[in-house]
C-alpha positions as CSV (number, residue, x, y, z in Angstrom):
1,X,0.1,11.4,-6.1
2,X,-3.7,11.0,-6.2
3,X,-4.8,7.6,-4.9
4,X,-7.3,5.6,-6.8
5,X,-10.9,5.7,-5.5
6,X,-11.3,2.0,-5.9
7,X,-9.7,0.2,-2.9
8,X,-9.0,-3.0,-5.0
9,X,-7.1,-0.9,-7.6
10,X,-5.3,0.8,-4.7
11,X,-4.3,-2.6,-3.4
12,X,-2.9,-3.7,-6.8
13,X,-1.1,-0.4,-7.4
14,X,0.5,-0.3,-3.9
15,X,1.6,-4.0,-4.1
16,X,3.1,-3.5,-7.6
17,X,5.0,-0.4,-6.5
18,X,6.3,-2.2,-3.4
19,X,7.4,-5.2,-5.5
20,X,9.0,-3.2,-8.3
21,X,10.2,0.2,-6.9
22,X,10.2,0.5,-3.0
23,X,11.8,-1.5,-0.2
24,X,9.3,-0.4,2.4
25,X,5.8,1.0,2.8
26,X,7.2,4.0,4.6
27,X,9.6,4.7,1.7
28,X,6.8,4.5,-0.8
29,X,4.6,6.9,1.2
30,X,7.4,9.4,1.7
31,X,8.5,9.3,-1.9
32,X,4.9,9.6,-3.4
33,X,3.7,12.0,-0.7
34,X,0.8,9.9,0.3
35,X,-0.7,9.1,3.7
36,X,0.5,5.8,5.3
37,X,-2.6,5.9,7.6
38,X,-5.0,6.3,4.7
39,X,-3.5,3.5,2.7
40,X,-3.4,1.2,5.7
41,X,-7.0,2.1,6.7
42,X,-8.4,1.5,3.3
43,X,-6.6,-1.7,2.7
44,X,-7.3,-3.0,6.2
45,X,-11.0,-2.5,5.5
46,X,-10.6,-5.0,2.6
47,X,-9.0,-7.5,4.9
48,X,-5.4,-6.9,4.0
49,X,-2.5,-5.9,6.3
50,X,1.0,-4.8,5.5
51,X,3.7,-7.5,6.0
52,X,7.1,-6.0,6.3
53,X,8.8,-9.4,5.7
54,X,7.1,-9.8,2.3
55,X,6.9,-6.0,1.7
56,X,3.3,-6.4,0.5
57,X,-0.2,-6.2,1.7
58,X,-1.5,-9.7,2.3
59,X,-4.8,-11.1,3.5
60,X,-5.3,-11.0,7.3
């Protein structure tokens, strides 16, 4: 899967997929063949971090 260039669109896409399709970030990354490090790095730069309890990226 090609990740969107816009980080805010990426945030929306990843959180929607986590909410609707995947039970963990690791599962999403493995299934879609995307880099967990790239997603975390890009979303961390926006001030969001992954919360496993909520299964979503939330503001830091």
